[in-house]
C-alpha positions as CSV (number, residue, x, y, z in Angstrom):
1,M,-29.6,53.6,-33.7
2,S,-28.2,53.5,-37.2
3,K,-24.9,55.6,-38.1
4,T,-27.2,57.8,-40.7
5,T,-29.7,58.4,-37.4
6,T,-26.7,59.3,-35.3
7,V,-25.0,61.5,-37.1
8,T,-28.4,63.3,-37.7
9,V,-29.4,63.3,-34.5
10,S,-25.7,65.1,-33.8
11,L,-25.9,67.8,-36.6
12,S,-29.7,69.0,-35.2
13,R,-28.2,69.1,-31.6
14,S,-25.3,71.0,-33.4
15,T,-28.0,73.0,-35.0
16,L,-30.5,74.4,-31.9
17,E,-27.4,74.9,-30.1
18,Q,-26.4,77.5,-32.2
19,M,-29.6,79.2,-32.0
20,S,-30.6,82.2,-29.8
21,K,-33.3,82.1,-27.8
22,Q,-36.7,82.6,-29.7
23,A,-38.2,86.2,-28.5
24,E,-41.8,84.5,-29.7
25,R,-42.9,81.1,-29.7
26,A,-41.3,79.3,-32.8
27,V,-42.4,75.4,-34.2
28,I,-39.6,73.4,-36.0
29,F,-41.3,70.9,-38.2
30,A,-38.5,67.7,-38.5
31,D,-37.8,63.7,-39.9
32,G,-38.2,61.3,-36.8
33,A,-34.5,60.9,-36.9
34,Y,-34.1,63.9,-35.6
35,S,-36.4,63.1,-32.6
36,G,-34.9,62.7,-29.0
37,T,-35.4,63.8,-25.4
38,E,-32.5,65.9,-25.7
39,N,-33.3,67.9,-28.7
40,T,-36.7,68.4,-27.8
41,Q,-35.3,69.8,-24.4
42,L,-32.7,71.8,-25.6
43,A,-35.1,73.7,-28.3
44,A,-37.8,73.9,-25.3
45,D,-34.9,76.3,-23.7
46,K,-34.6,77.9,-27.1
47,N,-38.6,78.6,-26.9
48,V,-38.6,76.3,-29.9
49,E,-41.3,73.5,-30.1
50,L,-39.7,70.2,-32.1
51,I,-42.4,68.8,-33.7
52,T,-41.3,65.1,-35.1
53,T,-43.6,62.7,-36.8
54,S,-42.2,59.6,-35.5
55,L,-39.4,58.7,-32.2
56,T,-36.9,56.3,-33.0
57,G,-36.0,53.7,-30.3
58,K,-37.9,51.4,-28.0
59,P,-41.1,52.9,-26.9
60,A,-41.7,53.8,-23.2
61,P,-44.5,53.2,-21.3
62,D,-47.1,55.5,-20.9
63,I,-47.5,55.5,-17.6
64,L,-43.7,57.0,-17.0
65,A,-44.8,60.2,-18.2
66,D,-47.0,61.1,-15.2
67,F,-43.7,60.2,-12.8
68,E,-42.0,63.3,-11.4
69,F,-38.0,63.8,-11.5
70,N,-35.7,66.9,-10.0
71,E,-34.6,68.8,-12.4
72,E,-31.5,67.2,-13.1
73,G,-33.3,64.1,-13.4
74,T,-30.7,61.9,-10.5
75,K,-34.0,62.1,-7.8
76,V,-37.9,60.5,-8.5
77,L,-40.3,62.9,-6.4
78,R,-43.6,61.6,-6.8
79,C,-45.0,58.5,-8.7
80,P,-48.1,58.9,-10.6
81,A,-50.3,57.8,-7.8
82,S,-48.4,60.7,-6.1
83,Y,-46.3,58.9,-3.2
84,S,-43.2,60.1,-2.5
85,P,-40.6,57.1,-2.4
86,K,-38.9,55.7,0.6
87,S,-35.5,55.8,-1.1
88,C,-34.1,56.8,-4.7
89,S,-30.4,56.0,-5.9
90,Y,-28.8,57.0,-8.8
91,M,-26.5,55.2,-11.3
92,K,-24.6,57.5,-13.0
93,Q,-23.7,54.9,-15.7
94,S,-27.1,54.3,-16.9
95,N,-28.6,57.3,-15.7
96,Q,-31.6,55.4,-14.1
97,C,-32.8,55.7,-10.6
98,T,-33.8,52.4,-8.7
99,V,-36.7,53.4,-6.8
100,S,-38.1,52.0,-3.5
101,F,-41.6,52.5,-2.4
102,L,-43.4,51.2,0.7
103,H,-44.8,47.4,0.2
104,E,-48.1,48.4,0.7
105,Q,-48.4,51.7,-1.1
106,C,-47.2,49.6,-4.6
107,A,-49.6,46.2,-3.6
108,N,-52.4,48.4,-3.3
109,C,-52.1,50.6,-6.0
110,P,-54.3,51.0,-9.1
111,Y,-51.1,51.5,-11.7
112,Q,-49.1,48.4,-10.4
113,D,-50.5,46.8,-13.6
114,Q,-48.9,49.5,-15.4
115,C,-45.4,50.0,-13.7
116,K,-44.8,46.9,-12.8
117,P,-43.0,47.6,-10.0
118,K,-41.2,44.2,-8.3
119,I,-42.9,44.0,-5.0
120,F,-41.0,42.4,-2.2
121,K,-41.9,41.2,1.5
122,R,-41.5,45.1,3.0
123,V,-40.4,47.3,-0.1
124,A,-41.6,47.4,-3.7
125,K,-38.9,48.8,-6.7
126,I,-38.9,49.9,-10.0
127,V,-35.7,51.3,-12.5
128,T,-36.6,54.2,-14.4
129,S,-35.4,57.5,-15.9
130,K,-35.9,60.5,-16.6
131,T,-34.9,59.7,-20.5
132,A,-38.0,57.4,-20.4
133,H,-40.0,59.8,-18.5
134,E,-39.6,62.6,-21.5
135,R,-40.2,60.2,-23.8
136,A,-43.0,58.4,-22.6
137,K,-44.7,62.2,-22.5
138,I,-43.4,63.8,-26.3
139,Q,-45.0,60.0,-26.8
140,R,-48.3,61.1,-24.9
141,N,-48.2,64.5,-26.8
142,M,-48.1,62.5,-30.2
143,N,-51.9,61.4,-29.8
144,C,-52.8,64.4,-28.8
145,E,-54.9,66.4,-31.8
146,E,-53.0,69.6,-32.6
147,F,-49.7,67.2,-33.2
148,K,-51.7,65.7,-35.5
149,N,-52.4,68.5,-37.4
150,Y,-48.9,69.4,-37.2
151,A,-47.8,66.1,-38.8
152,R,-50.3,66.6,-41.6
153,L,-48.8,70.0,-42.5
154,R,-45.1,68.9,-42.3
155,N,-46.6,65.4,-44.7
156,G,-47.6,68.2,-46.9
157,V,-44.3,70.4,-46.9
158,E,-43.0,66.7,-47.6
159,T,-44.8,66.0,-50.7
160,V,-44.2,69.0,-53.0
161,P,-40.4,67.6,-53.8
162,S,-41.5,63.8,-54.2
163,N,-44.7,65.7,-56.2
164,I,-41.9,67.4,-58.6
165,R,-39.6,64.2,-58.9
166,K,-42.5,62.2,-60.1
167,N,-44.4,64.4,-62.6
168,Y,-41.7,67.0,-63.4
169,H,-38.9,64.9,-64.4
170,L,-36.6,67.2,-61.7
171,E,-33.9,64.6,-62.5
172,K,-33.4,66.1,-65.9
173,M,-32.2,69.5,-64.3
174,P,-29.5,70.8,-66.9
175,R,-26.3,71.8,-66.0
176,G,-25.4,75.3,-65.1
177,K,-26.7,77.6,-62.2
178,Q,-28.8,79.8,-64.3
179,R,-30.1,77.5,-66.6
180,G,-31.2,75.1,-63.5
181,K,-32.4,77.8,-61.2
182,F,-34.8,79.0,-64.6
183,F,-35.3,75.1,-64.6
184,F,-36.1,74.4,-61.1
185,G,-38.2,77.7,-61.3
186,S,-40.5,76.9,-63.9
187,K,-41.4,73.5,-62.4
188,I,-42.4,75.0,-59.1
189,A,-44.7,77.4,-61.0
190,A,-46.1,75.0,-62.9
191,L,-47.0,73.1,-59.8
192,N,-48.7,75.7,-58.4
193,F,-50.7,76.7,-61.7
194,R,-51.8,73.2,-61.2
195,K,-52.8,73.6,-58.0
196,L,-54.8,77.1,-58.6
197,F,-56.2,75.1,-61.9
198,N,-57.4,72.6,-59.6
199,Y,-58.7,74.9,-56.7
200,V,-60.7,76.9,-59.4
201,K,-62.4,73.7,-60.8
202,G,-63.4,72.8,-57.3
203,L,-61.2,70.0,-57.7
204,G,-59.5,68.0,-54.6
205,N,-59.2,68.5,-51.0
206,Y,-57.8,72.1,-49.6
207,A,-59.3,72.6,-46.5
208,Q,-57.2,74.5,-44.2
209,N,-55.4,72.9,-41.5
210,P,-56.8,74.1,-38.0
211,V,-52.7,75.1,-36.9
212,L,-52.4,77.8,-39.8
213,A,-56.0,79.3,-39.0
């Protein structure tokens, strides 16, 4: 993870920590640099859904989303086939769990090719973590239609500053607070009038995003 991304994640975590718990469910759209299981869980604790368009770091196998952990993430309770582990040891240094199942449970399991356990004579072992489990859940959620609509909404918002810079010469901002405010406001007004004009003429695609319906 780059230094910039690390700082960004840290700042977003600090912002979420300072938020009070929302009375009604809220949605925050953010860049992929703000992603992470800790931020997502922290947002959920505040009754906020954190929507990021991408995840940084290595993808987690999808099957990990179906494992069940205790709240602390120190123990695997069940695997995707609903088997309880024979044993589970937690490694604090890496926040990972080494999980053992009976040999026959994994050897005959339809999920074996996805979990990829190491199968021994009497047991089968897999090393995983709650962090990977939560990441897999986020990845799975990112493939659903509702998330894609949220992503389109965020991408639409991001096109506004890009459009203004490219087509309305925003880089030529005059000096002075009042002059700058007037200059910027006029550019926003011009953009809105252009959108209205195109809408009246029937130009462009203005279908309403389902999440705003």
